[in-house]
C-alpha positions as CSV (number, residue, x, y, z in Angstrom):
1,M,-226.8,-188.7,-101.1
2,N,-230.5,-188.8,-101.9
3,Q,-231.3,-192.4,-102.9
4,V,-232.1,-194.9,-100.3
5,C,-231.7,-198.8,-100.3
6,A,-234.7,-201.0,-99.2
7,C,-232.8,-201.4,-95.9
8,G,-232.8,-197.6,-95.3
9,T,-229.1,-196.9,-96.1
10,L,-228.3,-193.9,-98.3
11,V,-226.5,-195.4,-101.3
12,A,-226.4,-193.0,-104.2
13,T,-227.0,-189.4,-105.5
14,L,-229.4,-188.8,-108.4
15,C,-228.8,-185.7,-110.4
16,S,-231.2,-184.3,-113.0
17,D,-233.0,-181.3,-114.3
18,C,-235.8,-180.6,-116.8
19,C,-233.6,-180.7,-119.9
20,L,-230.8,-183.2,-119.2
21,P,-230.8,-186.9,-118.7
22,Y,-230.7,-188.5,-115.3
23,E,-227.3,-189.3,-113.8
24,L,-226.9,-191.7,-110.9
25,H,-223.7,-191.8,-108.8
26,L,-223.4,-194.9,-106.6
27,S,-221.5,-194.7,-103.3
28,A,-218.5,-197.2,-103.5
29,A,-218.6,-197.3,-99.7
30,H,-222.2,-198.6,-99.7
31,V,-222.7,-200.5,-102.9
32,R,-221.1,-203.6,-104.4
33,A,-221.5,-205.6,-107.6
34,V,-222.8,-209.1,-107.3
35,P,-223.4,-211.7,-110.0
36,A,-226.9,-211.8,-111.4
37,L,-229.2,-214.7,-110.6
38,H,-230.1,-217.1,-113.4
39,A,-233.8,-218.1,-113.8
40,G,-234.6,-220.8,-111.4
41,A,-231.5,-220.4,-109.3
42,E,-231.6,-220.0,-105.5
43,E,-230.3,-216.8,-104.0
44,V,-227.2,-217.5,-101.8
45,R,-226.3,-214.8,-99.3
46,P,-222.9,-214.8,-97.6
47,G,-223.0,-215.5,-93.9
48,P,-220.8,-214.0,-91.2
49,A,-217.1,-214.5,-91.6
50,G,-215.9,-218.0,-90.9
51,Q,-219.1,-219.8,-92.0
């Protein structure tokens, strides 16, 4: 992997060369999909289990 998250975790591999488009492979072990925020909505982060 060669792409790093803001927290420092390696999360993906970016593949490219001078004549082909970029291709990004996300690590399923390190990346998860979350719903997008709507304009004006507050960000809600999950707390530890049980909260």
